Structure formats: C-alpha cells, structure tokens
Backbone as CSV, one residue per row, in Angstrom:
resi,resn,N_x,N_y,N_z,CA_x,CA_y,CA_z,C_x,C_y,C_z
1,MET,143.814,-96.925,46.136,142.980,-97.108,47.114,142.581,-98.410,48.004
2,ASN,141.863,-97.910,49.122,142.016,-99.162,50.063,140.279,-99.012,49.553
3,ALA,139.923,-100.286,49.912,138.465,-100.515,50.310,137.942,-100.629,51.023
4,ALA,136.493,-99.760,50.919,135.379,-99.657,51.973,135.689,-100.711,53.308
5,PRO,135.611,-100.233,54.117,135.467,-101.293,55.409,133.931,-101.668,55.591
6,ALA,133.948,-103.183,55.500,132.597,-103.847,55.353,131.813,-103.773,57.136
7,VAL,130.971,-103.314,57.454,130.546,-103.378,58.861,129.259,-103.917,58.787
8,LEU,128.518,-104.682,59.669,127.523,-105.224,59.961,126.313,-104.425,61.115
9,VAL,125.420,-104.124,59.882,124.081,-103.017,60.517,123.038,-104.058,61.447
10,LEU,122.949,-104.640,62.674,122.155,-105.468,63.693,121.480,-104.679,64.096
11,ASP,119.925,-104.980,63.631,118.997,-104.301,64.176,117.031,-104.724,63.735
12,ASP,116.610,-104.885,64.758,115.398,-105.751,63.973,114.258,-104.669,63.441
13,GLU,114.184,-103.505,63.760,113.865,-102.390,63.195,114.225,-102.263,61.779
14,GLU,113.521,-102.732,60.578,113.935,-102.619,59.654,114.151,-100.892,58.899
15,LEU,113.131,-100.156,59.123,113.443,-99.415,58.714,114.699,-98.070,59.273
16,LEU,114.686,-98.471,60.479,115.915,-97.740,60.737,117.518,-98.265,60.451
17,ARG,117.010,-99.618,60.432,118.202,-100.841,60.009,118.655,-100.012,58.326
18,GLU,117.813,-99.646,57.271,118.102,-100.030,56.016,118.021,-98.237,55.714
19,SER,117.788,-97.441,56.823,118.054,-95.997,56.947,119.533,-95.967,57.167
20,LEU,119.816,-96.558,58.187,121.660,-96.585,58.623,122.154,-96.991,57.606
21,ALA,121.920,-97.844,57.046,122.646,-98.673,56.114,122.835,-98.005,55.033
22,LEU,121.615,-97.089,54.625,122.288,-96.393,52.974,123.151,-95.405,53.584
23,TYR,122.574,-94.233,54.528,123.984,-93.433,55.283,125.219,-93.618,54.957
24,LEU,125.587,-95.107,55.861,126.787,-95.547,55.857,127.580,-96.114,54.607
25,GLU,126.551,-96.319,53.569,127.016,-96.599,52.086,127.843,-95.282,51.364
26,THR,126.597,-94.229,51.866,126.772,-92.870,51.242,128.218,-92.352,51.781
27,HIS,128.829,-93.308,52.882,129.833,-92.472,53.640,131.281,-93.349,53.851
28,GLY,131.394,-94.294,52.555,132.278,-95.100,52.204,132.379,-95.961,52.656
29,PHE,131.114,-96.525,53.739,131.140,-98.423,54.041,131.004,-99.011,53.185
30,ALA,130.918,-100.186,53.097,130.118,-101.484,52.263,129.358,-102.029,54.039
31,VAL,128.028,-102.416,53.699,127.339,-102.686,54.772,126.176,-104.036,54.305
32,LEU,126.598,-104.692,55.502,125.861,-105.999,55.014,124.665,-105.554,56.872
33,GLN,123.726,-106.305,55.877,122.385,-106.080,57.128,121.964,-107.761,57.841
34,ALA,121.211,-107.291,58.881,120.793,-108.309,59.577,119.614,-107.867,60.196
35,GLY,118.696,-108.436,60.724,117.581,-108.287,61.811,117.174,-108.743,62.663
36,SER,118.524,-110.278,62.738,118.271,-111.118,63.998,120.207,-110.746,64.233
37,ALA,120.661,-111.507,65.271,121.563,-112.093,65.957,121.597,-113.431,64.807
38,GLU,120.382,-114.427,64.777,120.989,-115.455,64.519,121.136,-115.730,62.812
39,GLU,120.687,-114.164,62.836,120.948,-113.883,60.642,122.307,-113.554,60.701
40,ALA,122.353,-112.664,61.763,123.913,-111.987,61.702,125.017,-113.131,61.494
41,LEU,125.050,-114.130,62.397,125.832,-114.899,63.069,125.649,-116.298,61.709
42,GLU,124.937,-115.968,60.897,124.806,-117.187,59.687,125.599,-116.188,58.426
43,LEU,125.346,-114.816,58.261,125.930,-114.656,56.906,127.473,-114.349,57.348
44,LEU,128.157,-113.702,58.356,128.630,-113.319,58.826,130.323,-114.604,58.232
45,PRO,130.204,-115.734,58.401,131.346,-116.422,57.700,131.488,-116.142,56.199
46,ASP,130.352,-116.121,55.680,130.677,-115.826,54.157,130.786,-114.492,53.781
47,HIS,130.552,-113.439,54.996,130.703,-111.683,54.586,131.368,-111.300,55.669
48,PRO,132.904,-111.579,55.807,133.503,-110.451,56.716,133.446,-109.599,57.150
49,CYS,132.713,-109.053,58.674,132.751,-107.807,58.356,134.210,-107.395,59.785
50,ARG,134.293,-106.085,59.393,135.107,-105.100,60.529,134.634,-104.605,61.747
51,ALA,133.521,-104.315,61.945,132.700,-103.970,62.620,131.383,-103.808,62.556
52,ALA,130.748,-103.875,63.880,129.657,-103.994,63.381,128.448,-102.770,64.718
53,VAL,127.220,-102.493,64.090,126.500,-101.146,64.937,125.486,-102.656,65.736
54,VAL,125.495,-102.706,66.775,124.399,-103.619,67.327,123.640,-102.991,68.199
55,ASP,122.194,-103.760,68.021,120.996,-103.003,68.983,121.225,-104.096,70.031
56,ILE,120.829,-103.648,71.054,120.647,-105.110,72.308,118.921,-105.624,72.146
57,ARG,118.190,-104.958,72.673,117.425,-105.790,72.717,116.528,-105.923,70.919
58,LEU,116.890,-107.527,70.483,116.412,-108.179,69.474,115.391,-109.844,69.787
59,PRO,114.672,-110.190,68.746,114.222,-111.008,69.304,115.047,-112.289,69.044
60,GLY,114.541,-113.010,69.846,115.650,-114.464,70.198,117.123,-114.104,70.971
61,LEU,118.220,-114.004,70.467,119.554,-113.524,70.619,119.323,-112.541,71.061
62,THR,120.257,-111.900,72.467,120.170,-110.664,72.057,121.514,-110.015,71.331
63,GLY,121.409,-108.370,71.509,122.542,-107.926,70.615,123.988,-108.402,71.952
64,LEU,123.837,-108.493,72.990,124.805,-108.380,74.306,125.184,-110.354,73.672
65,ASP,124.047,-111.027,73.611,124.573,-112.774,73.369,125.289,-112.552,72.142
66,PHE,124.830,-111.536,70.594,125.392,-111.560,69.591,126.533,-111.063,69.948
67,ILE,126.842,-110.055,70.510,128.508,-109.725,70.502,129.301,-110.682,71.127
68,ALA,128.799,-111.025,72.183,129.673,-112.225,73.190,130.419,-113.116,71.715
69,ARG,129.139,-113.937,70.903,129.773,-115.096,70.247,130.439,-114.363,69.319
70,ALA,129.868,-113.123,68.115,130.870,-112.264,67.425,132.275,-112.509,67.756
71,HIS,132.164,-111.818,69.123,133.421,-111.960,69.586,135.030,-113.334,69.560
72,ALA,133.527,-114.104,70.392,134.306,-115.492,70.228,135.093,-116.084,68.676
73,ALA,134.038,-115.429,67.896,134.386,-116.447,66.763,135.814,-114.984,65.675
74,TRP,135.229,-114.454,66.102,136.018,-113.197,65.017,136.887,-111.864,66.117
75,PRO,137.575,-112.668,66.805,138.289,-111.582,67.934,138.967,-110.347,66.962
76,ALA,139.020,-110.208,65.675,139.139,-108.683,65.759,137.895,-107.873,65.092
77,MET,136.835,-108.206,65.435,135.934,-107.810,64.919,135.486,-106.340,65.959
78,ARG,135.311,-105.350,65.793,134.913,-104.217,66.532,133.087,-103.852,66.610
79,PHE,132.994,-103.434,68.102,131.278,-103.195,67.943,131.164,-101.638,68.379
80,VAL,130.006,-101.141,68.220,129.432,-100.175,68.268,128.121,-100.334,69.023
81,VAL,127.246,-100.118,69.831,125.736,-100.381,70.484,125.390,-99.034,70.378
82,TYR,124.364,-99.398,69.246,123.221,-98.182,68.940,121.795,-98.707,69.724
83,THR,121.675,-98.360,70.919,120.369,-98.498,71.731,119.190,-97.841,72.284
84,GLY,118.090,-98.416,72.301,117.309,-96.975,72.744,116.674,-97.881,74.578
85,SER,117.336,-98.948,74.461,117.787,-99.562,76.266,118.154,-98.263,77.086
86,PRO,117.701,-97.564,77.934,118.839,-96.948,78.799,119.223,-97.788,79.462
87,GLY,120.251,-97.262,79.941,121.045,-97.763,80.880,122.282,-98.940,80.803
88,VAL,122.353,-98.814,79.646,123.044,-100.179,78.788,124.872,-99.242,79.203
89,ARG,125.754,-99.917,79.883,127.013,-99.494,80.225,127.627,-100.968,80.327
90,PRO,128.830,-100.618,79.774,129.878,-101.862,79.397,130.418,-102.378,80.689
91,GLY,129.712,-103.242,80.939,130.073,-104.672,81.911,131.120,-105.230,81.209
92,PRO,131.245,-106.156,81.837,132.458,-107.111,81.333,132.286,-107.699,80.524
93,GLU,130.980,-108.148,80.068,130.844,-108.905,78.455,131.300,-107.917,77.648
94,LEU,130.753,-106.432,77.359,130.893,-106.008,76.783,132.553,-105.446,76.378
95,ALA,133.305,-105.499,78.247,134.441,-104.406,77.953,135.622,-105.732,77.601
96,ALA,135.306,-107.040,77.627,135.749,-108.026,77.256,136.034,-108.146,75.508
97,ALA,134.845,-107.481,74.838,135.179,-107.034,73.721,135.732,-106.089,72.840
98,GLY,135.777,-105.427,74.227,136.606,-103.944,73.740,135.702,-102.622,73.144
99,LEU,134.844,-102.853,74.323,133.826,-102.045,74.039,134.000,-101.025,75.459
100,GLY,133.917,-100.099,75.390,133.937,-98.689,75.957,132.670,-97.657,76.208
101,PRO,132.512,-96.798,77.559,131.541,-95.920,77.042,131.108,-95.459,75.806
102,ASP,132.001,-94.765,75.189,131.831,-93.902,74.097,131.724,-94.905,72.872
103,ASP,131.776,-96.169,73.204,131.042,-97.173,71.798,129.456,-97.920,72.091
104,ILE,129.053,-96.916,73.249,127.557,-97.307,73.364,126.679,-95.591,73.013
105,ILE,125.981,-95.905,71.883,124.946,-94.750,71.700,123.826,-94.821,71.846
106,ALA,122.861,-93.676,72.381,121.838,-94.065,72.557,120.895,-93.971,71.510
107,LYS,119.873,-94.215,71.004,118.911,-93.656,70.131,118.132,-93.473,70.330
108,PRO,117.336,-92.097,69.681,117.959,-91.592,68.478,119.353,-90.748,68.632
109,ALA,120.027,-91.178,68.330,121.571,-90.394,67.732,121.100,-88.964,67.460
110,ALA,121.934,-87.808,67.893,121.067,-86.326,67.513,121.267,-86.122,66.020
111,GLY,122.492,-87.422,65.435,122.725,-87.432,63.919,123.474,-88.837,63.500
112,LEU,123.125,-88.895,61.999,123.906,-90.341,61.915,125.312,-90.013,61.804
113,GLU,125.718,-88.938,62.075,127.519,-88.922,61.330,128.016,-89.294,63.176
114,ILE,127.341,-89.164,64.140,127.936,-90.284,65.316,128.271,-91.229,65.377
115,LEU,127.413,-91.960,64.516,127.660,-93.456,64.152,128.905,-93.763,63.704
116,ALA,128.743,-93.279,62.624,129.759,-93.066,61.282,131.134,-92.804,61.986
117,ALA,131.101,-91.942,63.057,132.997,-91.144,63.614,132.629,-92.796,64.540
118,ALA,131.999,-93.092,65.174,132.026,-94.212,66.500,132.666,-95.232,65.583
119,LEU,132.201,-95.446,64.148,132.687,-96.703,63.602,134.137,-96.397,63.466
120,ARG,134.328,-95.067,62.807,136.044,-94.607,62.514,136.605,-95.223,63.226
121,ARG,136.239,-94.565,64.550,137.196,-94.280,65.696,137.569,-95.762,66.108
122,VAL,135.938,-96.611,66.262,136.755,-98.438,66.864,137.572,-99.192,65.322
123,LEU,137.362,-98.293,63.952,138.493,-98.933,63.569,139.450,-98.651,63.104
124,GLY,139.638,-97.899,64.393,141.517,-96.813,63.871,141.427,-96.140,63.189
125,GLU,140.565,-95.613,62.306,140.423,-94.885,61.000,140.539,-93.548,61.662
126,SER,141.047,-92.247,60.956,141.174,-90.576,60.765,139.490,-90.277,60.537
127,GLY,139.115,-89.379,61.558,137.524,-88.721,61.286,137.253,-88.416,59.806
128,ASP,138.451,-88.304,59.004,138.458,-87.848,57.150,137.486,-88.775,56.539
129,ALA,137.896,-89.784,56.539,137.921,-91.126,55.902,137.212,-92.288,56.124
130,PRO,135.885,-92.777,55.736,135.701,-94.181,56.908,136.724,-95.292,56.470
C-alpha cells in the first residue's frame, strides 16, 4: 500500500485552511498546515511535503515569496496556488517552480475536489486515488 502523499496547506484564513486540510485528509492526503510562509518554511525541514496548496496574500512573506524559497530548497516540491487575488498568472517566478495556468485556482473553488484533482495532477498521480 502506498503512503499518503504529504501536502502542505498554506493559508492565513484559519477556517478555510482547516476545512481544506480536513477534506484532503479524508481523500487520502497527509496534511501539514501553516498560517504564514514563515511558519511553513520552519516546518518543512522536519516535515517534508511533496506538494503545497498556497494562498498568495499572506501576512509577512507572500505566497509567491514562499514558492520561490520552497522551490529553491526543495526543487521536487510541486505547488497549486489557491487565491482570492484576481488576475494571478504564471509569471517567470511561478513558471520556474513548474506552475502553469491550470495550477492557479480562484477562491472560492466550485468544489474542493478541484483542488484535490489539481494536487493529484501536479503529483503525477491518477485521478482515481491521491
């Protein structure tokens, strides 16, 4: 049996972060939560994750800053941007971390299954199992 893929949920909105984490856990992911980019960067060395769901607007370091730093430290890590910021496009900093237009999902998503499917896709897994 394969181990559940470890993913980070990075969002400063606690209720949204916890709801998303619970949804992902019930769909076969092992979830690490962080409310700021700084917290996430402190947690990741001891709790490696294969992918992260990242909000852009965060207190302190932005989600873009987090992606750049996390990608530099863990090049194999994959990212899905989940943001309420309109107009986020995969510019050079996001493209360098492997993000494309399909990896940016607007809040609120029509359903959390969209995020789970995006995580499976960036992890290179089938849609049948996380």
